[in-house]
C-alpha positions, 0 to 999 in steps of 0.5 A: 500500500502506497502511503507516500502520495497522500495524507488524506485517509478514509475509513468507513463503509466503502462506496463508489466514490471512495473506490474512485479516489484510491489506487488499485493496490489500496483496495484491500486496506482494512481500516484506513484507506489513503485517498491518493487521487485527492492531491495537495493534501498539505493545502487542506484546511478543512473537510466536511462530509454529509450523506453517502460519504460525499465530501467538500474540501476547502483548500488554500484561501478560497478554493473548494473541491466537491466529491459526490456519489450519485444515484444508487452509489454508482456515479462519481462526480467531482466539482471545483469551485472558487468563491470570487472576491471573497475569503472563506472563513469556514465550511459546514456540512448538514445531511444534504447541504454544505454552507460556506461562510466568508470573512466578510460575513456572507453565506453561500450554499452548495445544496441538493433539493430536499423536501425538508427545506434544509437549504436556506434559500427562497427557492430551494426547489431549484438547488443542485450540487452543480452551483454554489449560490449566495444565501439571500437573507445574509447577502442582501444589504437591506437585511443588514445581517452579517454572519460571524459563525454558524452550525448545521444539525442534520436538516437544520441550520443555525447562524450567529450574526455579528450583532449577536442575533441567532437565526435558524431555518430548515427542518423543525418539529421542535428542533429550531428553538423558536417555540413552535413545532412547525415542519420547516422554515424556508428562510432564517427566523430569529431564535435568540439574542446576545449569542456568541457561538453555536454548536451542531453536528452532521446528524443530531436532534438538537443544538447548543449555543453560548451567550455573552452572559457566559451561559450555555443553552440547548434546544430541540428534541431530547428524548434520548437525554442528549441535551444534558439538561437532566431530563428527557423532555423535548425543548421547543425553546432554548433552556439553560444547561446547568453547571456550564460556563461558555468560557470553559468550552472548546468543542461541543457536538450533538450526534444522533444519540448523544452529545460530547463536550470538550473543555479548553483543558482537554477534558471530555464529557458525554450525555445521552444514550448508553453506548454512544456517549462514552458510558455503559449507561444513559446520562442525562447531564454531561459527565466526565468520561472515565477512560479519557480522564488522563488524556488531553483531547484537542480534536473531536468529531462524531457521526450518526452513532459514533464518536472519535477523539484525538489527543495532543499526543496523536492518540485516537479513541473511538466509541459507539459504532453499530454493525455496518457503522464502525469505521475503525472498529478493529475489535469486531462488528460490535458496539463499543460502549466506552472509548477504545484506542484505535490504530492510526495510519502508519505514516502518522504513528509515533509522530506527534509533530504532525497535528491531525484533524478528523471529520465524521460524516454520517457513516464515515471518517476523514483523517488529515493533517492540520493546516498551519500556514506558519508563514502567515502566523509568524508575520501576523505575530510580527504585525501585532508585536510591532517589534523592529519597526523601521518606518512609519506611515504618517496620516497627519501631524499627530497620527503615525503608524509604525511599519516595516518598510520592506514588507509594505513596499514589497506588497504594494510596489509603492514607496512609503512617501507615495502611500502617505500622499495617496491615503492622506488625500482620502483622509483614511483613519488610523483604524482603517489603515490598520485593517489595510495593513492586516492584508499587507502583513498576513493577507487578512481581508475583514472589510472588503468594501474598505479594502477595495476603496484603499486599493483604488486610492493606491491605484492597486488592482483588486482583488489582489493577484498575488498572495502573501506567500507568492509575494514573499517568494518574489522577495526571496528572488530580489537580490537587490533588496536584501539588506543583511548578510548571514556569515557561515563558518567555512569547513576549514577550521584553521582559517577565519573564512565565512561563506555569505548568504544575503537575506532580508533581516526582517524575514529572519527575525520573524521566522526564527526565535534564535535570529530574533534574539541575535538581532536584539543584541546587535546595533541597528547599523550592523549589516551581518551576523555569524551563524554558529550552528555548525550546519552545512552551508547547503542545509542553511541555504535550504532553511533560509529559502523555507523561511520565504516559501514554506517549502523544503526543496532538495535535489540529487546533488545534495547529501540528502541524509545529512541535510535531513538530519540537520534540518530536523535539528534546526527546528529546535536550534533556530526556535521555529514556529511550533506548528512548523511543517518541516518534519512532515515535509522531511518525512515525505522525502524519507518515504520516497528514498 
């Protein structure tokens, strides 16, 4: 079985879709099947799955891939979508609908026509999986509602807007929390106010939400004691869940027979029907699961009758699972009453440096590496800390914004003086310029209209043609703008000779804690610093390029074994971002040797 070409794995009841996404020599994989034909797994931010193992994959900034099994499980189709002029913030899956939320607060739907009116559109009858459509209620200016976060539960949808109002639509029968038991609601209706978060699940009977008063509420069907309120009475209107504060909750998911709550400390609690809640008996309130008391859970996902929890040490625990519904059941076709440890794919075993994510559909599981763009994370920290700023944007005589000149000029292709002249003609406020600088430093787009206005004022085309990562790669190739020299000791110990690598000082101090400390102890006039690591010039050159590109690139001319060893040591020595993907890249290289 070839596991080197993919990092996305499937487990569960196989169908035509899965068979089309794997290689022939992987057909007999007993528990985890690598989906080799889904490429660029390192760019995956999130996978969500609904009915029939269909899945929607979010890659990069705003690219989506949809894989679907058609009627009678025989007809596999793949679709590729891009949300134009928007940046995706999150995706969610219900039973037959996928929703996409953008950072601007707009919502889009990829949906199939269903009689229960799961689709939050004015004309759900015309919905198909062929096209992504804007949800009119949240995309129309006259409604003045922008969504902050959302959740889906089976055939129902829940939206928390930026003003704290909670809306819901779809299948009801007492599940929407609006005080009625009408069959369905086509368009979103107001449920509650002062809400901060909402929690759902791909297949459930109720939902949960937290409020600005630090409280936890639940609503919906409760005949399986799945709301954690101490009884089995259905709740058509929200009721407070006792003994819980909103600030303590990391994850909360409602599944077909139970609900699971994970605290920010990593403790795991369950309620609902026995065999699925992590206990051998029913629980009407959230109770800590004994088998996970000494574990710190960092990822959780559940399907119709299954729960899976990942710990901070990459241990996978599962419980629930009925016959024909046991995705990783290496113990046989029986219900697992309490959590048991499952095997991970070999590529992830004994490798806690690879942080994993897990997604359950109704009857399947997708396992894949967590997406961490360390490049963006590091420059976001630089922006927020404002360390080593070497220039300022002067908005008026009394207002100046500290910046790093090379970053701002390379991203805009404009000199600082030109930027000042253009933005002052429009009288932009400091707050507006700070929102613009979030795009400059780490590609964040929170106010599309404002950004368009600033881009227009600076005579820059919108939407941006280049991402931050591509711009920094271009900066790596711009030898003329490099302002610092890294001195590497020559192998000849008898001579004080150093090899030189030209760099941008701001990039090194941003990506490496060691270089940041070194620059703090040098004068501003200093133009070079010595590297005392003892590593080869080839390894350091590869590492420096990684600082700009997030890619480890080796060739046949390199001493690959030596460089791998030196780069593995570089993570700790140079104090790199703890989410660095260097080890996962090196593991892929080693697997191909």
